[in-house]
C-alpha positions in Angstrom: 50.2 6.4 -0.5 47.3 4.5 -1.9 46.2 5.8 -5.3 42.6 7.1 -5.6 40.2 4.3 -6.5 39.1 5.6 -9.8 39.0 4.4 -13.4 40.0 7.9 -14.4 43.4 7.4 -12.9 43.7 4.0 -14.5 43.7 2.2 -11.2 41.2 -0.6 -10.6 40.5 -2.6 -7.5 40.9 -6.2 -8.6 41.1 -7.9 -5.2 40.6 -7.2 -1.5 44.3 -6.3 -1.1 43.7 -3.3 -3.4 40.7 -2.3 -1.3 42.1 -2.7 2.2 44.2 0.5 2.3 41.2 2.8 2.0 39.3 1.1 5.0 38.1 3.7 7.4 35.7 2.5 10.1 34.5 5.8 11.4 31.4 4.4 13.2 33.3 1.8 15.2 36.3 4.1 15.9 34.3 7.1 17.0 31.1 5.8 18.6 30.5 3.6 21.6 30.1 -0.2 21.5 27.5 -1.9 23.6 29.4 -2.6 26.9 27.7 -6.0 27.1 28.9 -7.1 23.7 31.6 -9.6 22.9 34.7 -8.4 21.2 34.9 -11.4 18.8 31.4 -10.6 17.4 29.9 -14.0 18.3 26.7 -12.4 19.5 23.8 -13.9 17.7 21.1 -14.6 20.3 18.2 -12.1 20.8 18.8 -9.9 23.8 18.2 -6.5 25.1 20.8 -3.8 24.3 20.6 -1.0 26.9 23.4 1.4 25.7 26.1 1.9 23.1 25.7 2.8 19.5 26.5 -0.6 18.0 27.1 -4.2 18.6 30.1 -6.0 17.1 28.7 -8.9 15.2 30.4 -11.6 13.0 28.2 -12.4 10.0 27.0 -16.0 9.4 28.2 -17.0 5.9 25.7 -18.6 3.6 26.6 -22.1 2.4 28.1 -22.6 -1.0 27.6 -19.1 -2.4 27.0 -18.6 -6.1 27.4 -15.3 -8.0 24.0 -13.9 -9.2 24.7 -10.3 -10.2 26.5 -7.1 -9.4 26.0 -3.4 -10.2 28.3 -2.5 -13.0 27.4 1.2 -12.6 28.3 1.3 -8.9 31.5 -0.8 -9.6 32.6 1.9 -12.0 31.9 4.6 -9.5 33.9 2.8 -6.9 36.8 1.9 -9.3 36.1 -1.8 -9.0 36.9 -4.1 -11.8 33.9 -6.1 -12.9 35.9 -9.3 -12.5 36.1 -8.5 -8.7 32.5 -9.6 -8.2 33.3 -13.2 -9.2 36.7 -13.4 -7.4 37.0 -15.8 -4.5 38.0 -13.3 -1.9 35.2 -10.9 -2.8 32.5 -13.6 -2.9 33.7 -14.9 0.4 33.5 -11.5 2.1 30.2 -10.4 0.6 28.5 -13.7 1.3 29.3 -13.3 5.0 32.8 -14.8 5.7 35.1 -12.1 7.0 37.7 -14.6 8.4 40.3 -14.0 5.7 40.0 -10.3 4.9 43.4 -8.5 4.7 44.3 -6.0 7.3 43.4 -3.2 8.1 40.0 -4.6 7.1 38.2 -6.1 10.1 37.0 -9.6 10.7 33.9 -8.4 12.7 31.0 -6.3 11.4 28.5 -4.3 13.3 24.7 -3.9 13.9 22.8 -1.0 15.3 19.7 -0.6 17.4 16.8 1.8 16.7 13.3 2.6 18.0 10.0 2.1 16.2 7.5 4.8 15.5 4.5 4.1 13.3 3.1 7.3 11.8 4.6 9.3 14.6 3.4 7.1 17.5 6.1 5.5 19.6 5.8 1.7 20.0 7.6 -0.8 22.2 5.2 -3.7 22.5 6.5 -5.4 19.2 9.8 -5.7 20.9 10.0 -9.2 22.5 11.1 -7.7 25.8 8.3 -5.0 25.7 10.9 -2.3 26.3 12.0 -1.2 22.9 15.6 -2.3 23.7 15.3 -5.2 21.2 14.7 -3.3 18.0 17.4 -2.9 15.4 19.4 -4.5 12.6 18.0 -8.1 13.0 19.7 -9.4 9.8 21.6 -6.3 8.4 25.3 -6.4 9.3 27.7 -3.7 8.1 31.0 -5.2 7.2 33.1 -2.4 5.6 33.5 1.4 5.6 35.9 3.3 3.4 36.6 6.6 1.8 36.8 6.2 -2.0 37.3 9.1 -4.4 36.7 11.5 -1.5 33.3 9.9 -0.6 32.5 7.7 2.4 30.7 4.5 1.7 29.4 1.9 4.2 28.7 -1.6 2.9 26.1 -3.7 4.6 25.0 -7.3 4.2 21.3 -8.0 4.2 20.6 -11.5 5.2 24.0 -12.0 7.0 22.6 -14.0 9.9 21.4 -13.3 13.4 22.3 -10.3 15.6 21.1 -9.5 19.1 18.2 -7.6 17.4 16.9 -10.6 15.4 13.9 -11.0 17.8 14.0 -14.8 17.2 14.2 -14.7 13.5 16.8 -16.7 11.5 18.6 -13.6 10.2 18.3 -14.7 6.6 16.9 -13.1 3.5 15.5 -15.2 0.6 16.5 -14.8 -3.0 13.0 -13.5 -4.0 13.2 -10.4 -1.7 16.9 -10.0 -2.4 16.4 -9.8 -6.1 13.7 -7.2 -5.6 15.9 -4.9 -3.5 18.9 -5.5 -5.7 17.1 -4.4 -8.8 15.1 -1.6 -7.1 18.0 0.3 -5.6 19.9 0.7 -8.9 16.6 1.4 -10.8 15.9 4.2 -8.3 19.4 5.6 -8.7 18.9 5.6 -12.5 15.6 7.4 -12.0 17.5 10.2 -10.2 16.0 9.4 -6.8 18.3 9.5 -3.8 18.7 5.9 -2.6 21.0 3.3 -1.0 22.8 1.4 -3.8 23.2 -2.3 -4.7 26.7 -3.7 -4.8 26.4 -7.5 -5.2 24.0 -10.4 -4.9 25.0 -14.0 -4.0 22.7 -17.0 -3.4 23.4 -20.3 -1.6 23.4 -23.4 -3.7 22.4 -25.5 -0.7 21.0 -23.5 2.2 17.2 -22.9 2.2 14.7 -21.5 4.6 10.9 -21.7 4.8 8.8 -18.6 4.4 5.1 -18.0 4.0 4.2 -17.0 0.4 1.4 -17.2 -2.1 0.4 -20.4 -4.0 0.2 -20.2 -7.8 -2.9 -18.3 -8.8 -3.8 -17.2 -5.3 -5.9 -14.1 -4.8 -5.5 -14.2 -1.1 -4.4 -11.0 0.6 -2.0 -12.9 2.9 0.3 -15.8 2.0 -1.5 -19.1 2.0 1.4 -21.6 2.2 4.9 -22.2 3.5 7.5 -22.6 0.8 11.2 -23.5 0.9 13.3 -20.7 -0.7 17.0 -20.3 -1.4 18.9 -18.1 1.0 20.7 -15.0 -0.4 22.9 -12.1 0.7 22.7 -8.8 -1.0 25.1 -5.9 -0.2 23.7 -2.4 -0.1 25.9 0.7 0.0 25.3 4.2 1.4 27.2 7.1 3.0 25.7 5.8 6.3 22.8 3.7 7.4 21.7 5.9 10.2 17.9 6.0 10.5 15.4 8.4 12.0 14.5 5.5 14.3 18.1 5.2 15.4 18.1 8.9 16.5 14.8 8.2 18.2 16.2 5.4 20.3 18.9 7.6 21.8 16.5 10.6 22.0 14.1 8.5 24.1 16.9 7.3 26.4 18.1 10.9 26.9 14.5 12.1 27.5 13.9 9.4 30.1 17.4 9.5 31.5 17.7 5.8 31.1 21.4 5.7 31.9 24.1 8.2 32.9 25.6 8.6 29.4 22.3 8.8 27.5 22.5 12.5 26.5 26.1 12.1 25.7 25.4 9.2 23.4 22.6 11.1 21.7 25.0 14.0 21.0 27.7 11.7 19.7 25.3 10.0 17.3 23.9 13.3 16.0 27.4 14.8 15.4 28.4 11.6 13.7 25.4 11.8 11.4 26.3 15.4 10.6 29.9 14.3 9.8 28.7 11.4 7.6 25.8 13.0 5.8 25.8 16.8 6.2 29.5 17.9 6.4 29.1 19.9 3.2 26.3 22.0 4.6 27.0 22.3 8.3 30.2 23.9 9.6 31.9 21.5 12.0 33.2 24.4 14.2 29.7 25.5 15.2 28.2 24.8 18.6 26.0 21.7 18.9 22.7 23.6 19.4 23.3 25.5 16.2 24.3 22.3 14.3 21.1 20.7 15.5 18.9 23.5 14.1 20.8 23.4 10.8 20.5 19.6 10.7 16.7 19.8 11.1 16.4 22.4 8.3 18.6 20.4 6.0 16.9 17.1 6.6 13.5 18.7 6.1 14.5 19.8 2.7 15.9 16.5 1.7 13.0 14.5 3.0 10.4 16.6 1.3 12.4 16.4 -2.0 12.8 12.7 -1.6 9.1 12.0 -1.2 8.2 14.3 -4.1 10.6 12.3 -6.2 9.0 9.0 -5.1 5.7 10.2 -6.3 7.2 11.5 -9.5 8.4 8.0 -10.5 5.4 6.1 -9.0 7.2 4.6 -6.1 5.4 3.6 -2.9 7.5 2.7 0.2 4.7 0.7 1.6 6.1 0.7 5.2 7.3 4.2 5.9 7.9 3.9 9.6 10.6 6.0 11.2 13.0 3.0 11.3 12.7 2.8 7.5 13.5 6.5 7.0 17.2 7.3 6.4 18.4 10.3 8.3 20.5 11.2 5.3 17.4 11.8 3.3 17.5 8.9 0.8 15.4 5.8 0.1 16.3 2.9 2.5 15.0 -0.6 3.2 13.2 -1.9 0.2 10.8 -4.3 1.9 7.1 -4.2 0.9 7.6 -1.4 -1.7 6.0 -1.2 -5.1 5.7 0.9 -8.2 2.3 2.2 -9.1 1.0 0.9 -12.4 -2.8 1.5 -12.5 -3.0 5.0 -11.1 -4.7 4.8 -7.6 -4.2 7.7 -5.2 -4.3 5.1 -2.3 -2.2 2.5 -4.0 -0.5 0.3 -1.3 1.4 -2.8 -2.3 1.8 -4.1 1.3 -1.2 -5.9 2.7 -0.2 -4.8 6.2 0.6 -1.2 5.4 -2.6 0.6 5.8 -3.9 3.6 3.9 -1.7 6.0 5.9 1.4 4.8 3.9 -0.4 4.7 0.6 1.0 6.3 -2.6 -0.3 9.9 -2.3 -0.4 9.8 1.5 3.4 9.6 1.6 3.9 13.3 2.1 1.8 13.1 5.3 3.7 10.0 6.5 7.0 11.9 5.9 5.7 14.8 8.1 5.1 12.3 10.9 8.6 10.9 10.5 10.0 14.4 10.5 8.1 15.1 13.7 9.8 12.0 15.2 13.1 13.3 14.0 12.7 16.6 15.7 11.5 15.0 18.9 14.7 13.0 19.0 16.8 16.1 18.7 15.0 18.1 21.4 17.0 16.8 24.4 20.1 18.4 22.9 18.4 21.8 23.0 17.4 21.8 26.7 18.3 25.2 28.1 18.6 26.7 24.6 15.3 28.5 24.2 16.2 30.3 21.0 17.2 27.1 19.3 14.2 25.2 20.6 11.9 27.9 19.1 13.8 27.6 15.8 13.4 23.8 15.8 9.6 24.2 16.5 9.3 26.6 13.6 11.2 24.2 11.3 8.9 21.4 12.3 5.8 23.4 11.8 7.0 24.5 8.4 7.2 21.0 7.0 3.8 21.0 5.3 4.6 24.2 3.4 7.9 22.9 2.2 6.4 19.6 1.3 3.6 21.3 -0.7 6.1 23.4 -2.6 8.1 20.3 -3.5 5.0 18.5 -4.7 3.8 21.4 -6.8 7.2 21.8 -8.4 7.3 18.1 -9.1 3.8 18.0 -10.7 4.7 21.1 -12.7 7.8 19.4 -14.1 5.8 16.2 -15.0 3.3 18.3 -16.8 5.9 20.6 -18.5 4.4 23.7 -16.8 6.3 26.7 -15.6 3.9 27.2 -12.7 1.6 24.8 -10.9 -2.1 25.0 -11.9 -4.3 23.5 -9.2 -7.5 23.4 -11.3 -5.7 21.7 -14.2 -4.1 19.2 -11.8 -7.3 18.3 -10.0 -9.2 17.6 -13.3 -6.3 15.4 -14.4 -6.3 13.4 -11.2 -10.1 12.8 -11.6 -9.7 11.7 -15.2 -6.7 9.4 -14.5 -8.6 7.7 -11.6 -11.9 7.4 -13.4 -10.5 6.0 -16.7 -8.1 4.5 -15.2 -4.6 5.0 -16.7 -1.2 3.4 -16.3 0.8 6.0 -14.4 4.1 5.6 -16.2 2.8 5.1 -19.7 0.4 8.0 -19.4 3.0 10.6 -18.5 5.5 9.3 -21.0 2.9 9.5 -23.8 2.0 13.0 -22.6 5.7 13.9 -22.8 5.4 13.5 -26.6 3.0 16.5 -26.5 0.3 14.8 -28.6 -2.1 16.6 -30.9 -5.1 14.7 -29.5 -5.9 12.1 -26.9 -5.3 9.1 -29.2 -1.7 8.4 -28.1 -2.8 8.8 -24.5 -5.3 5.9 -24.9 -2.3 3.6 -25.0 -2.2 4.1 -21.2 -5.9 3.4 -20.6 -6.8 0.1 -18.9 -10.4 0.5 -20.1 -11.8 2.1 -23.2 -13.7 5.3 -22.7 -16.9 3.5 -23.5 -16.3 1.1 -20.6 -14.9 3.7 -18.2 -17.6 6.3 -18.9 -20.6 4.0 -19.0 -23.6 5.9 -20.1 -21.6 9.1 -20.0 -18.7 7.9 -22.3 -19.2 10.9 -24.6 -18.9 13.2 -21.6 -15.7 11.5 -20.4 -14.2 11.8 -23.9 -15.1 15.5 -24.0 -13.5 16.1 -20.6 -10.3 14.4 -21.7 -10.2 16.5 -24.9 -10.9 19.7 -23.0 -8.3 18.9 -20.5 -5.7 18.2 -23.2 -6.6 21.5 -24.9 -6.3 23.4 -21.7 -3.0 21.8 -20.9 -1.6 22.7 -24.4 -2.7 26.2 -23.9 -0.9 26.3 -20.6 2.4 25.1 -22.1 2.0 27.5 -25.0 1.0 25.0 -27.8 -2.7 25.6 -28.3 -3.2 24.4 -31.9 -1.8 21.7 -34.2 1.6 22.6 -35.7 2.1 25.7 -33.5 5.5 26.0 -32.0 7.3 22.9 -33.3 10.6 24.0 -31.7 8.9 24.7 -28.4 7.1 21.3 -28.7 10.4 19.5 -29.2 12.1 21.3 -26.2 9.1 20.6 -23.9 9.0 17.0 -25.0 12.7 16.6 -24.3 12.5 18.1 -20.9 9.4 16.2 -19.9 11.0 12.9 -21.0 13.9 13.6 -18.5 11.3 13.7 -15.7 8.8 11.0 -16.9 10.5 7.6 -17.3 9.5 5.2 -20.0 10.3 2.0 -18.0 9.4 1.2 -14.5 9.9 -1.8 -12.2 6.7 -3.8 -12.7 6.3 -6.7 -10.3 5.2 -9.0 -13.1 8.6 -8.5 -14.8 10.4 -9.3 -11.5 8.5 -12.4 -10.5 9.7 -14.6 -13.4 13.2 -13.2 -13.0 13.5 -14.4 -9.4 11.7 -17.6 -10.1 14.2 -18.5 -12.8 17.1 -17.3 -10.7 15.9 -19.8 -8.0 16.4 -22.5 -10.7 19.9 -21.3 -11.4 19.1 -19.2 -14.5 20.3 -15.6 -13.8 20.1 -14.3 -17.4 16.5 -13.0 -17.2 17.4 -11.1 -14.0 20.4 -9.5 -15.7 18.4 -8.6 -18.8 15.8 -6.9 -16.6 18.6 -5.1 -14.7 20.0 -3.6 -17.9 16.5 -2.3 -18.9 15.8 -0.8 -15.5 19.1 0.9 -15.3 18.2 3.0 -18.4 14.6 4.0 -17.5 14.4 7.2 -19.6 16.1 5.9 -22.7 14.4 4.9 -25.9 15.7 1.3 -26.0 15.5 -1.4 -28.7 12.2 -2.4 -30.4 12.5 -5.8 -28.6 12.9 -4.1 -25.2 10.0 -1.8 -25.9 7.7 -4.6 -27.1 8.5 -6.7 -24.0 8.8 -4.1 -21.2 6.7 -1.1 -22.3 3.3 -2.7 -21.7 0.2 -2.4 -19.5 -0.3 -4.9 -16.7 -2.2 -7.9 -18.0 -5.7 -8.1 -16.6 -5.3 -11.7 -15.4 -2.6 -10.5 -12.9 -4.8 -8.0 -11.1 -5.3 -8.9 -7.4 -2.9 -11.9 -7.8 -0.8 -12.5 -4.6 2.9 -11.8 -5.2 2.1 -9.8 -8.3 -0.4 -7.1 -7.2 0.2 -7.2 -3.4 2.5 -9.0 -1.0 3.2 -9.5 2.6 6.3 -8.3 4.4 7.7 -11.9 4.3 11.2 -12.0 3.1 
């Protein structure tokens, strides 16, 4: 019997032969392939996919792959030796070549289709066939599924070449966007936010593609030139990659009775999702209608908690369509995301995202995705009036659950036992008017300062500049707010409650990170990586993987800083297109 893959047992995976025995391809073994697919996975042209849960696809390897980085933390969790990331067989597999993997690992991967809803509205016209049967994993190909240490993991290549869902694209990802996603996933995990994870990152030493991007110093909203960029493949890992949009696709087919097995395929996918993501909270012996209701309630809680966590750490998804919403309730698909630096309620890093996906609008966007999720489940409850009524109540209850999560989150950031709406509203006004750096402000507040002087380290303008003719009034409001806040947390005068102050400070620093993923740190990292220098990327990776820690003086001087004024409104630094 294969030993558990765990460092605790002293067993480490050092090559693919060690990994092969734990292979367990539940999706391909228990769900239905597209009947029009080829068994060998040579299926790379855009086409409509009318039925089936997945298409077998053979990835297209990148040319001359070079090791860039791997996640040491995830490797430890999986029981992988760090040396594995630079071994020939691992590089070959996770740069897209499955031809030599040992049995029972498979030489063909898989891609899945899904529907598109934007803010709750169903769309088909972006599909090249105008039907919705062409949406799906255009360049994401899963290549491995396994149970390791009692947990199921799916490993997916991003940039692994064309699939039937590529809609005419080349199926590639460039190093720039791959670096961003690779760093962000592990940073979010370190922040305590549910997320897909980063396994490895490889770049081609010879293969390049052309992408629209910003010229140096450009303040254009959209890219103003075509540039040649290195091709890369990153591997992301999650319990599954089932999306709300995936459920929607099968829900729509069942609702419209598009083929004889439509309702059966929807039920198979929902039960598979429960098995993959909710087996610990939903009894497998229950009837399907009961499971569906429990699934909706469980996902509602996860989704609301997730979005509250996003706002806690300053994260903005940018493009929170249903196809970018993981049905397991974690962060998925880091495309035009960003981390809020200057606090703006309507911060939106993606030029094509619109205000509906802006920073503090994410709870409302989540509600729309939950509406799409519930709509996809409804065909399974036809004829079950009690369960339909329960589903409707669960859907209607989303705003209340979301509000409770938000108030709990804001209370934790502020060190409060109970949410104070008036105190919060005044703070939002002051943070916006001043304005402040979101991460630096809350970290400085976590030290429970005696006066506002330490908080000024987060101010992008002096109070004289921010307040104009009423600078004294602004200073007074800040001082009054701080005094009110200290009264709320039980420290209402200098020196009072030193032990309480220390405990509050400690707890707040576990909620408010010191280091965040600022785009102007990432840009030079991927630029230098494109020239073959990966050390800056790895240095940044180490900092971002310890976001709550007090790190060295050198790290603090370099990474705990406000955004330089000259980078404001600069393309690729302050905003970006979806090009990747």
